[in-house]
OpenMM code with the backbone's topology and positions (N, CA, C; nanometers):
from openmm import Vec3, app, unit

residues = "MET LYS ASP ARG TYR ASN LYS GLU ILE LYS LEU PHE GLY GLU ARG LEU LYS GLU ILE ARG LEU TYR ARG GLU MET ILE GLN LEU ASP LEU GLY GLU ALA ILE GLY MET GLU ARG SER GLU ILE SER LYS MET GLU HIS GLY LYS LYS ASN VAL GLU PHE ASN THR LEU VAL ARG LEU SER GLU ALA LEU ASN VAL ASN LEU TYR ASP PHE PHE SER PRO THR PHE GLU ARG ASN".split()
positions = [
    Vec3(1.3866, 0.9758, 1.5935),
    Vec3(1.2550, 0.9915, 1.4974),
    Vec3(1.2626, 0.9478, 1.3495),
    Vec3(1.3228, 0.9676, 1.2634),
    Vec3(1.3291, 0.9496, 1.1251),
    Vec3(1.3698, 0.8105, 1.1037),
    Vec3(1.4070, 0.7204, 1.2132),
    Vec3(1.4437, 0.5786, 1.1547),
    Vec3(1.3201, 0.4980, 1.2248),
    Vec3(1.2147, 0.5341, 1.2731),
    Vec3(1.1137, 0.5209, 1.3088),
    Vec3(1.0140, 0.5387, 1.2051),
    Vec3(1.0380, 0.6400, 1.1196),
    Vec3(0.9373, 0.6843, 1.0508),
    Vec3(0.9821, 0.6224, 0.9114),
    Vec3(1.0815, 0.5825, 0.8829),
    Vec3(1.0967, 0.5039, 0.7769),
    Vec3(1.0977, 0.3732, 0.7553),
    Vec3(1.0985, 0.3335, 0.9152),
    Vec3(1.0852, 0.1846, 0.9674),
    Vec3(0.9413, 0.1800, 0.9218),
    Vec3(0.8316, 0.1785, 1.0008),
    Vec3(0.6966, 0.2577, 0.9379),
    Vec3(0.6786, 0.2204, 0.8074),
    Vec3(0.7128, 0.3578, 0.7211),
    Vec3(0.6896, 0.3463, 0.5654),
    Vec3(0.6743, 0.2470, 0.4862),
    Vec3(0.8544, 0.1293, 0.5600),
    Vec3(0.8994, 0.0431, 0.5324),
    Vec3(0.7306, -0.0604, 0.5297),
    Vec3(0.7297, -0.0690, 0.6757),
    Vec3(0.5986, -0.2059, 0.6945),
    Vec3(0.4849, -0.1507, 0.6165),
    Vec3(0.4551, -0.0343, 0.6035),
    Vec3(0.2899, 0.0184, 0.5103),
    Vec3(0.3175, -0.0887, 0.3792),
    Vec3(0.4706, -0.0481, 0.2926),
    Vec3(0.4868, -0.0735, 0.1685),
    Vec3(0.5087, -0.2518, 0.1554),
    Vec3(0.5524, -0.3055, 0.2562),
    Vec3(0.4973, -0.4806, 0.2982),
    Vec3(0.4039, -0.5093, 0.2760),
    Vec3(0.2751, -0.4155, 0.3547),
    Vec3(0.1862, -0.5037, 0.3964),
    Vec3(0.0993, -0.4314, 0.2377),
    Vec3(0.1175, -0.3293, 0.1902),
    Vec3(0.0684, -0.2875, 0.0658),
    Vec3(0.0939, -0.4154, -0.0185),
    Vec3(0.1894, -0.4191, -0.0760),
    Vec3(0.2049, -0.5552, -0.1389),
    Vec3(0.1566, -0.6838, -0.0870),
    Vec3(0.1646, -0.7383, 0.0271),
    Vec3(0.0954, -0.8766, 0.0564),
    Vec3(-0.0578, -0.8059, 0.0527),
    Vec3(-0.1350, -0.7400, 0.0428),
    Vec3(-0.2113, -0.7203, 0.0329),
    Vec3(-0.3067, -0.7247, -0.1459),
    Vec3(-0.1926, -0.6583, -0.2145),
    Vec3(-0.2210, -0.6158, -0.3178),
    Vec3(-0.1721, -0.7798, -0.4172),
    Vec3(-0.0957, -0.8802, -0.3719),
    Vec3(-0.0774, -0.9895, -0.4151),
    Vec3(-0.2062, -1.0825, -0.3885),
    Vec3(-0.2511, -1.0851, -0.2810),
    Vec3(-0.3607, -1.1365, -0.2271),
    Vec3(-0.4845, -1.1463, -0.2812),
    Vec3(-0.5041, -1.0300, -0.3502),
    Vec3(-0.5810, -0.9930, -0.4201),
    Vec3(-0.5294, -0.9992, -0.5542),
    Vec3(-0.4920, -1.0900, -0.6060),
    Vec3(-0.4072, -1.0867, -0.7034),
    Vec3(-0.4059, -0.9996, -0.8123),
    Vec3(-0.3468, -0.9067, -0.7776),
    Vec3(-0.3153, -0.7783, -0.8532),
    Vec3(-0.1477, -0.7484, -0.9076),
    Vec3(-0.1175, -0.6895, -1.0037),
    Vec3(-0.0402, -0.6295, -0.9906),
    Vec3(-0.0198, -0.4977, -1.0258),
    Vec3(0.1024, -0.5052, -0.9844),
    Vec3(0.1618, -0.3152, -0.9679),
    Vec3(0.0502, -0.1978, -1.0840),
    Vec3(0.0778, -0.1983, -1.2077),
    Vec3(-0.0001, -0.1892, -1.3103),
    Vec3(-0.1195, -0.1604, -1.3032),
    Vec3(-0.1830, -0.2850, -1.2371),
    Vec3(-0.3013, -0.3187, -1.2165),
    Vec3(-0.3676, -0.1516, -1.1279),
    Vec3(-0.3255, -0.1825, -0.9710),
    Vec3(-0.3048, -0.1020, -0.8939),
    Vec3(-0.3226, 0.0362, -0.9164),
    Vec3(-0.1901, 0.0661, -1.0066),
    Vec3(-0.1725, 0.2242, -1.0457),
    Vec3(-0.2465, 0.2477, -1.1231),
    Vec3(-0.3040, 0.1619, -1.2486),
    Vec3(-0.4730, 0.2463, -1.3053),
    Vec3(-0.5499, 0.2789, -1.2466),
    Vec3(-0.5588, 0.1569, -1.1260),
    Vec3(-0.7111, 0.1782, -1.0295),
    Vec3(-0.7267, 0.3209, -0.9707),
    Vec3(-0.5914, 0.3642, -0.9344),
    Vec3(-0.6017, 0.4696, -0.8417),
    Vec3(-0.5338, 0.5803, -0.9305),
    Vec3(-0.4937, 0.6022, -1.0342),
    Vec3(-0.4690, 0.7269, -1.1359),
    Vec3(-0.3497, 0.7042, -1.0884),
    Vec3(-0.2316, 0.5899, -1.0667),
    Vec3(-0.0695, 0.6721, -1.0680),
    Vec3(0.0221, 0.5605, -1.1061),
    Vec3(0.1193, 0.5719, -1.1808),
    Vec3(0.1930, 0.4872, -1.2524),
    Vec3(0.2677, 0.3815, -1.2102),
    Vec3(0.2810, 0.2318, -1.2356),
    Vec3(0.3468, 0.1501, -1.1707),
    Vec3(0.4928, 0.1598, -1.1128),
    Vec3(0.5709, 0.2740, -1.1370),
    Vec3(0.6762, 0.2738, -1.0875),
    Vec3(0.6402, 0.3649, -0.9290),
    Vec3(0.5288, 0.4021, -0.9105),
    Vec3(0.5120, 0.4833, -0.7613),
    Vec3(0.4644, 0.3969, -0.7093),
    Vec3(0.3746, 0.2559, -0.7382),
    Vec3(0.3256, 0.2056, -0.6604),
    Vec3(0.4555, 0.1020, -0.5864),
    Vec3(0.5895, 0.0760, -0.7006),
    Vec3(0.7072, -0.0063, -0.6639),
    Vec3(0.7603, 0.0536, -0.5600),
    Vec3(0.7681, 0.2086, -0.5518),
    Vec3(0.8177, 0.3635, -0.5078),
    Vec3(0.7574, 0.2575, -0.3270),
    Vec3(0.6612, 0.2703, -0.3417),
    Vec3(0.5166, 0.2622, -0.2181),
    Vec3(0.6229, 0.1134, -0.1597),
    Vec3(0.6058, 0.0046, -0.2385),
    Vec3(0.5932, -0.1192, -0.1890),
    Vec3(0.7383, -0.1105, -0.0797),
    Vec3(0.8300, -0.0646, -0.2030),
    Vec3(0.9926, -0.0956, -0.1387),
    Vec3(0.9986, 0.0063, -0.0121),
    Vec3(0.9286, 0.1183, 0.0417),
    Vec3(0.9530, 0.1789, 0.1536),
    Vec3(1.0051, 0.3198, 0.0884),
    Vec3(1.0417, 0.3585, -0.0135),
    Vec3(1.0897, 0.4827, -0.1180),
    Vec3(1.0017, 0.6167, -0.1370),
    Vec3(0.9097, 0.5613, -0.0960),
    Vec3(0.7840, 0.7205, -0.1471),
    Vec3(0.6842, 0.7325, 0.0256),
    Vec3(0.6375, 0.7993, 0.0755),
    Vec3(0.5554, 0.8708, 0.1458),
    Vec3(0.4526, 0.8859, 0.0900),
    Vec3(0.3315, 0.7562, 0.1677),
    Vec3(0.1854, 0.8008, 0.0910),
    Vec3(0.0541, 0.9120, 0.1292),
    Vec3(0.0184, 1.0220, 0.0383),
    Vec3(-0.0850, 1.1058, 0.1152),
    Vec3(-0.1578, 0.9841, 0.1351),
    Vec3(-0.2479, 1.0738, 0.2438),
    Vec3(-0.3599, 1.0379, 0.3084),
    Vec3(-0.4990, 0.9833, 0.1750),
    Vec3(-0.5262, 1.0753, 0.0983),
    Vec3(-0.6206, 1.0672, 0.0000),
    Vec3(-0.5918, 0.9399, -0.0950),
    Vec3(-0.4158, 0.8776, -0.1309),
    Vec3(-0.3455, 0.8187, -0.1969),
    Vec3(-0.3941, 0.6896, -0.1553),
    Vec3(-0.4274, 0.6869, 0.0326),
    Vec3(-0.4253, 0.5756, 0.0928),
    Vec3(-0.5774, 0.5060, 0.0819),
    Vec3(-0.6504, 0.6057, 0.0704),
    Vec3(-0.7804, 0.6103, 0.0884),
    Vec3(-0.8286, 0.5331, -0.0802),
    Vec3(-0.7489, 0.6043, -0.1701),
    Vec3(-0.7902, 0.5023, -0.2726),
    Vec3(-0.7056, 0.3702, -0.3056),
    Vec3(-0.6051, 0.3929, -0.2403),
    Vec3(-0.5637, 0.2301, -0.2198),
    Vec3(-0.6572, 0.1247, -0.1893),
    Vec3(-0.6908, 0.1468, -0.0328),
    Vec3(-0.8188, 0.0784, 0.0221),
    Vec3(-0.9260, 0.0289, -0.0588),
    Vec3(-0.9859, 0.1746, -0.1361),
    Vec3(-1.0939, 0.1173, -0.2016),
    Vec3(-1.0681, 0.0472, -0.3295),
    Vec3(-0.9255, 0.0531, -0.3975),
    Vec3(-0.9205, -0.0205, -0.5261),
    Vec3(-0.8309, -0.1563, -0.4559),
    Vec3(-0.8232, -0.1924, -0.3713),
    Vec3(-0.8154, -0.3475, -0.3272),
    Vec3(-0.9130, -0.3957, -0.1960),
    Vec3(-1.0031, -0.3043, -0.1934),
    Vec3(-1.0921, -0.3621, -0.0994),
    Vec3(-1.0913, -0.3862, 0.0455),
    Vec3(-1.0170, -0.2838, 0.0894),
    Vec3(-1.0260, -0.3352, 0.2623),
    Vec3(-1.0446, -0.2046, 0.3286),
    Vec3(-0.9562, -0.2352, 0.4246),
    Vec3(-1.0110, -0.1223, 0.5416),
    Vec3(-0.9166, -0.0333, 0.5546),
    Vec3(-0.8639, 0.1173, 0.6047),
    Vec3(-0.7755, 0.1685, 0.6274),
    Vec3(-0.7063, 0.0876, 0.6871),
    Vec3(-0.7230, 0.0891, 0.8461),
    Vec3(-0.7202, -0.0578, 0.9150),
    Vec3(-0.5900, -0.1560, 0.8959),
    Vec3(-0.6601, -0.2287, 0.7686),
    Vec3(-0.5617, -0.3319, 0.7277),
    Vec3(-0.4199, -0.2808, 0.7054),
    Vec3(-0.4169, -0.1731, 0.6560),
    Vec3(-0.2256, -0.1291, 0.6354),
    Vec3(-0.1277, -0.1581, 0.7706),
    Vec3(-0.2493, -0.1403, 0.8931),
    Vec3(-0.1907, -0.0905, 0.9752),
    Vec3(-0.1443, -0.1834, 1.0998),
    Vec3(-0.2294, -0.2577, 1.0785),
    Vec3(-0.2754, -0.4059, 1.1907),
    Vec3(-0.1946, -0.5347, 1.1284),
    Vec3(-0.1880, -0.5797, 1.2939),
    Vec3(-0.0850, -0.6929, 1.2988),
    Vec3(-0.0449, -0.7788, 1.1542),
    Vec3(-0.2125, -0.8425, 1.1740),
    Vec3(-0.2540, -0.9266, 1.0451),
    Vec3(-0.3198, -0.8396, 0.9845),
    Vec3(-0.2789, -0.8942, 0.8580),
    Vec3(-0.3880, -0.8554, 0.6915),
    Vec3(-0.5188, -0.9418, 0.7385),
    Vec3(-0.6071, -0.9238, 0.7571),
    Vec3(-0.8297, -1.0085, 0.7845),
    Vec3(-0.7911, -1.0665, 0.6276),
    Vec3(-0.8354, -1.1634, 0.5907),
    Vec3(-0.8449, -1.2174, 0.4336),
    Vec3(-0.9580, -1.2419, 0.4716),
    Vec3(-1.0427, -1.1793, 0.3542),
    Vec3(-1.1677, -1.2054, 0.3539),
    Vec3(-1.2467, -1.1936, 0.1916),
] * unit.nanometer
topology = app.Topology()
chain = topology.addChain("A")
for resn in residues:
    res = topology.addResidue(resn, chain)
    for name in ("N", "CA", "C"):
        topology.addAtom(name, app.Element.getBySymbol(name[0]), res)
C-alpha cells in the first residue's frame, strides 16, 4: 500500500509540474500565488511532500484548472 501511495504522490507531482510549465509559471510565481515557499512547490513536484486538500484547491485556482486535471490520464490544455 505504501508503494502505491508514494507512486500516486509522485504522479501528482509530475502532473503539477506539467500544468505549471504549460501555464508558463516558475515555482516562485506559483508559490507566491498560493502563499507557499518555492521549495515547497519543488517538494510537491518531486513527490516528496503530501498535498493537503486546501492546498490542492489553491493550486487549481492559481493554475486555472479543475481539480480532476491533476488526476486525469491526460491534461486538457485550454
